[in-house]
matplotlib code that plots the C-alpha trace (Angstrom):
import matplotlib.pyplot as plt

x = [-61.5, -62.5, -60.3, -61.6, -60.9, -57.5, -56.7, -57.7, -55.9, -52.7, -52.8, -54.2, -52.3, -50.8, -54.3, -55.1, -57.2, -55.8, -56.2, -57.4, -57.7, -57.9, -54.3, -53.3, -54.7, -51.8, -51.8, -53.2, -56.0, -56.9, -57.1, -59.6, -61.6, -61.8, -62.6, -65.6, -66.7, -66.8, -68.9, -71.2, -71.8, -73.1, -75.1, -76.5, -77.6, -76.1, -76.9, -80.6, -80.5, -78.8, -81.6, -84.3, -82.4, -82.2, -85.9, -86.7, -84.0, -85.3, -88.8, -87.3, -85.1, -87.6, -89.1, -85.5, -84.8, -88.0, -87.0, -83.4, -84.7, -87.2, -84.5, -81.9, -84.2, -83.7, -79.9, -79.4, -81.2, -82.5, -82.2, -78.4, -78.4, -78.2, -75.2, -73.5, -73.7, -72.6, -69.1, -70.7, -71.2, -67.7, -69.1, -72.8, -73.9, -74.8, -78.4, -78.9, -77.2, -79.6, -82.6, -81.6, -80.8, -84.1, -86.0, -84.0, -84.8, -88.5, -88.6, -86.6, -89.3, -91.8, -92.1, -90.2, -89.8, -92.5, -93.3, -97.0, -98.8, -98.8, -95.1, -94.3, -96.7, -95.1, -91.6, -92.5, -94.2, -91.1, -88.8, -91.0, -90.9, -87.2, -86.9, -88.1, -84.9, -82.7, -84.7, -84.1, -80.3, -80.7, -82.2, -79.4, -76.9, -78.7, -78.3, -74.6, -74.0, -76.2, -78.6, -82.4, -84.1, -84.7, -85.4, -89.0, -91.1, -90.6, -86.9, -86.1, -87.9, -86.4, -83.0, -83.6, -85.4, -82.4, -80.0, -82.2, -82.4, -78.6, -77.8, -79.8, -78.1, -74.6, -75.5, -76.7, -73.5, -71.4, -73.3, -73.4, -69.6, -69.2, -71.0, -69.6, -65.9, -65.5, -67.4, -65.1, -62.0, -63.2, -64.1, -60.7, -58.9, -56.8, -56.4, -56.6, -54.2, -56.5, -59.5, -57.6, -56.6, -60.2, -61.5, -59.0, -59.6, -63.3, -62.7, -60.8, -63.5, -66.2, -64.3, -64.1, -67.7, -68.8, -66.5, -67.7, -71.4, -70.9, -69.0, -72.0, -74.3, -72.2, -72.1, -75.7, -77.5, -77.3, -79.5, -76.7, -74.3, -72.3, -68.9, -65.9, -65.1, -61.9, -63.9, -66.1, -63.8, -61.7, -64.7, -66.2, -62.9, -62.6, -66.2, -65.9, -62.7, -64.3, -67.6, -65.8, -63.7, -66.7, -68.9, -66.3, -65.7, -69.5, -70.1, -67.3, -68.8, -72.2, -70.7, -68.6, -70.1, -73.6, -76.6, -79.5, -81.4, -81.5, -82.8, -85.1, -85.9, -86.8, -86.3, -82.6, -81.4, -83.6, -82.2, -78.6, -79.2, -80.9, -77.9, -75.5, -77.6, -77.5, -73.7, -73.5, -75.7, -73.8, -70.5, -72.0, -73.3, -70.0, -68.2, -70.4, -69.6, -65.9, -66.3, -68.4, -65.9, -63.0, -64.8, -65.4, -61.7, -60.7, -61.6, -61.3, -64.4, -65.0, -68.0, -68.1, -67.9, -65.9, -64.4, -67.0, -66.6, -67.5, -71.2, -72.2, -71.4, -74.8, -73.5, -73.4, -70.0, -68.4, -69.8, -68.5, -65.3, -65.2, -63.6, -60.3, -59.9, -58.1, -60.9, -61.7, -65.5, -66.0, -69.4, -70.6, -70.7, -68.2, -64.8, -66.0, -69.3, -69.9, -73.5, -73.6, -76.4, -79.0, -81.0, -82.1, -78.4, -78.0, -76.8, -78.3, -78.3, -75.1, -72.5, -72.7, -73.8, -77.0, -76.6, -77.3, -80.6, -81.9, -80.7, -81.9, -85.5, -84.7, -86.9, -86.9, -89.2, -88.6, -89.1, -92.7, -94.3, -94.5, -92.4, -91.0, -91.1, -88.0, -85.9, -87.2, -90.9, -92.3, -95.7, -94.3, -92.7, -96.1, -97.7, -94.9, -94.4, -98.0, -98.1, -94.9, -96.3, -99.6, -97.7, -95.5, -98.6, -100.4, -97.2, -96.8, -100.5, -100.2, -97.1, -98.9, -101.9, -99.6, -97.9, -101.2, -102.4, -99.1, -99.3, -102.9]
y = [-12.7, -12.2, -12.8, -16.3, -17.4, -15.8, -17.6, -21.0, -20.6, -19.6, -22.1, -25.1, -24.6, -28.1, -29.6, -28.4, -25.3, -23.7, -26.8, -26.1, -29.7, -33.0, -33.8, -30.7, -32.0, -33.4, -36.4, -34.5, -33.1, -36.6, -37.7, -35.0, -36.0, -39.6, -38.8, -36.7, -39.3, -41.9, -39.6, -38.7, -42.3, -42.8, -39.5, -39.6, -43.2, -44.4, -48.0, -47.2, -44.8, -47.6, -50.0, -47.6, -46.9, -50.6, -51.0, -48.4, -49.5, -53.1, -51.8, -49.9, -52.8, -54.7, -51.6, -50.5, -53.9, -53.6, -50.2, -51.5, -54.5, -52.3, -49.8, -52.5, -54.2, -51.3, -51.8, -55.5, -58.8, -58.6, -62.4, -61.9, -59.7, -62.5, -63.9, -60.5, -59.8, -63.2, -61.9, -59.8, -63.0, -62.4, -59.4, -60.1, -62.8, -65.9, -65.9, -62.3, -62.9, -65.8, -63.6, -60.8, -63.1, -65.0, -61.7, -60.4, -63.6, -63.3, -59.7, -60.5, -62.9, -59.9, -58.1, -54.8, -54.4, -51.9, -48.5, -49.2, -47.0, -49.8, -50.2, -46.5, -46.2, -49.2, -47.9, -44.5, -46.2, -48.3, -45.3, -43.4, -46.3, -46.7, -43.0, -43.4, -45.4, -42.5, -40.0, -42.1, -42.0, -38.2, -38.1, -40.1, -37.6, -34.7, -36.5, -37.1, -33.5, -32.0, -30.5, -30.2, -30.7, -27.2, -28.2, -28.0, -31.1, -30.6, -29.7, -32.6, -35.1, -33.8, -34.3, -37.7, -38.9, -37.7, -39.6, -42.7, -42.6, -41.8, -44.7, -47.1, -45.8, -46.2, -49.7, -50.5, -49.2, -51.2, -54.4, -53.9, -53.4, -56.6, -58.5, -56.7, -56.7, -60.5, -60.9, -58.2, -60.0, -63.3, -61.6, -59.9, -63.1, -61.5, -64.7, -65.7, -63.1, -60.2, -62.0, -62.5, -58.9, -57.8, -60.0, -58.5, -54.9, -55.1, -54.9, -51.6, -50.3, -51.4, -49.6, -46.4, -46.5, -47.2, -44.5, -41.9, -42.8, -42.4, -39.1, -37.8, -38.9, -37.2, -34.0, -33.7, -35.6, -33.1, -30.0, -27.4, -25.5, -28.2, -29.2, -29.1, -32.5, -32.7, -32.8, -35.7, -38.0, -39.0, -40.4, -42.0, -43.8, -45.0, -46.1, -48.0, -49.9, -50.8, -51.8, -54.1, -55.7, -56.0, -57.5, -60.2, -61.0, -61.2, -63.4, -65.7, -65.7, -66.7, -69.4, -71.0, -70.3, -68.7, -70.9, -68.6, -71.3, -73.4, -70.5, -68.7, -71.5, -70.2, -66.6, -67.3, -65.8, -62.7, -62.2, -62.6, -60.1, -57.7, -57.9, -57.2, -54.2, -52.9, -53.2, -51.4, -48.5, -48.3, -47.9, -45.4, -43.2, -43.5, -42.3, -39.2, -38.6, -38.7, -36.2, -33.9, -33.9, -33.2, -30.0, -29.4, -29.3, -26.2, -22.5, -22.3, -22.4, -25.9, -25.1, -24.3, -20.8, -17.8, -17.8, -16.7, -15.9, -18.5, -18.2, -17.3, -20.5, -22.2, -25.4, -26.3, -28.1, -25.3, -22.6, -24.1, -25.7, -28.9, -29.5, -31.3, -34.7, -33.0, -30.7, -30.6, -30.6, -33.1, -33.4, -29.8, -28.1, -26.6, -25.1, -22.2, -21.1, -17.7, -17.7, -19.8, -17.8, -18.6, -21.7, -22.0, -22.5, -25.3, -23.3, -23.3, -19.5, -19.7, -20.4, -24.2, -26.7, -28.7, -32.5, -34.3, -35.7, -32.2, -30.2, -29.7, -30.7, -34.4, -35.7, -32.2, -29.2, -26.3, -23.8, -23.0, -25.7, -28.4, -31.4, -32.3, -35.8, -38.1, -38.1, -41.6, -41.3, -43.6, -43.2, -44.6, -47.4, -48.1, -48.4, -50.3, -53.0, -54.3, -54.1, -56.2, -58.7, -59.0, -59.6, -62.2, -64.0, -63.9, -65.2, -68.1, -68.9, -69.0, -71.2, -73.7, -73.7, -74.3, -77.1, -78.7, -78.5, -80.0, -82.8, -83.6]
z = [38.4, 42.1, 45.1, 45.9, 42.3, 42.3, 45.6, 44.3, 41.0, 42.8, 45.6, 43.6, 40.4, 40.8, 40.6, 37.1, 37.9, 34.7, 32.6, 29.0, 28.1, 30.2, 29.4, 31.3, 34.6, 36.7, 39.1, 42.1, 39.9, 38.7, 42.3, 42.9, 39.8, 40.7, 44.4, 43.3, 40.7, 43.5, 45.5, 42.6, 41.7, 45.2, 45.6, 42.1, 42.7, 39.4, 40.1, 40.4, 37.4, 35.4, 36.4, 35.2, 32.0, 31.4, 31.8, 29.2, 26.8, 26.8, 26.1, 23.2, 21.9, 19.8, 18.1, 17.4, 15.8, 13.7, 12.4, 11.8, 9.7, 7.8, 6.7, 6.2, 3.7, 1.3, 1.0, 1.5, 2.0, 5.6, 5.9, 6.1, 9.2, 11.7, 10.0, 9.7, 13.4, 14.5, 15.4, 18.2, 20.1, 21.5, 23.4, 24.0, 26.3, 24.3, 25.5, 24.6, 21.2, 20.5, 21.6, 19.2, 16.3, 16.6, 16.6, 13.6, 11.7, 12.5, 11.4, 8.2, 7.1, 6.7, 3.4, 3.5, -0.2, -0.8, 0.7, 1.6, 4.0, 6.6, 6.2, 6.6, 9.6, 11.2, 10.6, 12.1, 15.1, 15.7, 15.5, 18.0, 20.4, 20.0, 20.6, 24.2, 25.0, 23.7, 25.8, 28.8, 28.1, 27.8, 31.3, 32.6, 31.1, 32.8, 36.1, 35.5, 34.5, 37.3, 34.8, 34.5, 31.1, 29.7, 26.0, 24.9, 23.9, 20.1, 20.3, 22.6, 20.4, 17.2, 18.7, 20.1, 16.9, 14.9, 17.2, 17.0, 13.2, 13.0, 15.2, 13.1, 9.9, 11.4, 12.5, 9.0, 7.4, 9.8, 9.4, 5.6, 5.6, 7.6, 4.9, 1.8, 2.7, 2.9, -0.4, -2.0, -0.8, -2.3, -5.6, -5.8, -4.8, -2.1, -0.2, 3.5, 4.8, 3.8, 5.3, 8.5, 8.6, 8.0, 10.8, 13.2, 12.1, 12.7, 16.4, 16.3, 13.9, 16.4, 19.2, 17.2, 16.2, 19.8, 21.3, 18.8, 19.5, 23.2, 22.8, 20.8, 23.6, 26.2, 24.2, 23.0, 25.8, 28.7, 28.5, 28.7, 26.5, 24.7, 25.9, 23.5, 22.0, 24.0, 27.2, 26.2, 24.3, 27.3, 29.1, 26.0, 25.2, 28.8, 28.9, 25.6, 26.8, 30.1, 28.4, 25.9, 28.7, 31.1, 28.3, 27.4, 31.1, 31.8, 28.8, 30.0, 33.5, 32.1, 30.0, 32.7, 36.1, 36.2, 35.3, 35.0, 33.2, 36.3, 38.4, 36.0, 33.5, 30.0, 31.2, 31.9, 28.6, 29.1, 32.7, 31.5, 28.7, 31.2, 33.5, 30.7, 29.7, 33.3, 33.4, 30.1, 31.3, 34.6, 32.7, 30.3, 33.1, 35.0, 31.9, 31.9, 35.6, 34.7, 31.9, 34.1, 36.9, 34.5, 33.5, 37.2, 37.9, 35.9, 35.8, 32.0, 29.8, 28.6, 26.4, 22.7, 21.4, 22.6, 26.1, 28.7, 32.3, 34.9, 35.8, 32.3, 30.4, 30.6, 32.2, 35.8, 35.6, 33.6, 35.9, 39.1, 40.3, 42.3, 45.7, 46.2, 47.8, 50.7, 51.5, 55.2, 54.5, 51.7, 50.1, 51.0, 47.7, 45.3, 45.9, 43.8, 42.3, 40.6, 41.9, 45.1, 46.7, 44.1, 44.9, 41.3, 40.4, 42.9, 45.9, 49.3, 49.9, 51.9, 49.2, 49.4, 46.8, 47.6, 47.8, 44.6, 45.8, 46.7, 43.6, 40.1, 40.9, 41.4, 44.3, 45.8, 46.3, 43.9, 46.6, 45.7, 47.6, 44.9, 44.6, 41.2, 39.8, 39.9, 36.7, 35.8, 36.4, 39.0, 37.3, 34.0, 36.0, 37.7, 34.2, 32.5, 35.0, 35.0, 31.2, 31.0, 33.5, 31.6, 28.3, 30.0, 31.3, 27.9, 26.2, 28.7, 28.3, 24.5, 24.8, 27.0, 24.6, 21.6, 23.5, 24.4, 20.7, 19.6, 22.1, 21.1]

ax = plt.figure().add_subplot(projection="3d")
ax.plot(x, y, z, "-o")
ax.set_aspect("equal")
plt.show()
């Protein structure tokens, strides 16, 4: 431990510099954490990143639904899916719920009972398309944790495909349980009390499933040495609570005040669902920012494995210590960094941390004369937006032609 670290540990002990778990951080330390989170949400452009993530998630939504229905068809009747997820209408906007249910019903009408080559190829294609949405979430996690993507193409895609497939399986198990449990209650003749109890318990179960899924994303998503579970579960639990409350409030707002149908016509339901997805992404990334700044508050190793010295932990937030809310020079780097003079580690050569927009290769030169691409590729956006516009035009044209034929 060098003199600078010793000084900070001694003078800022009441801020949680020795915290071994988030619960050890005192009130002053939480003030520092929340102050830095506020600053990071602004400097990392979380609102913009959430919008880009929303775009790619919506592109991946229908392939994910297709894969979901295809796999679900092997364990239960896919026609029942729409009924089993009806209780989610209390969280999802009504227009978005109708959109998902109609798509599920359409997909359920297709034959998924045999393992034909076409079926397997379609399933793999749907999984690959849905995988792009998970990769976008991984990019968002890298931004929140101040990391750059260091995993190779094959390793990254194997991880994200595993997460995609796992998420679909968890969803199938949850939806199947929602359908099986009431039937089992009726078969056993347990009465209305048990049915009421099950209908109430499904919400805590949904909370636990969502919180665990978000914790897995926070732990595996960033390209760094993995954090211990204790350093990701706090942010995931908070993000889940805020997400559920925000979803219920937004659904209530759409039902009672906003009339997107009057403004956007037939696209009103899509716009409402898109806004809900953006809110969800914003909360998800903000939760990751909270986790990263909790790690940033302590000198102790927050990564898995044996205790390693600061600077050798393979994670920016574990290898540096954040500034306090009372710092006379806010926003100018870390309170402590083991390697502050190395630009490749995020320093500026003078012991200060580079601003978020200039570090980790995001919108910045790498020091060799070339400028790296933004985390959410503008090239991909430039391709995706015209494609979506063309599909929308063709869909509207087909709808008008169908209406004309029906009218004739």
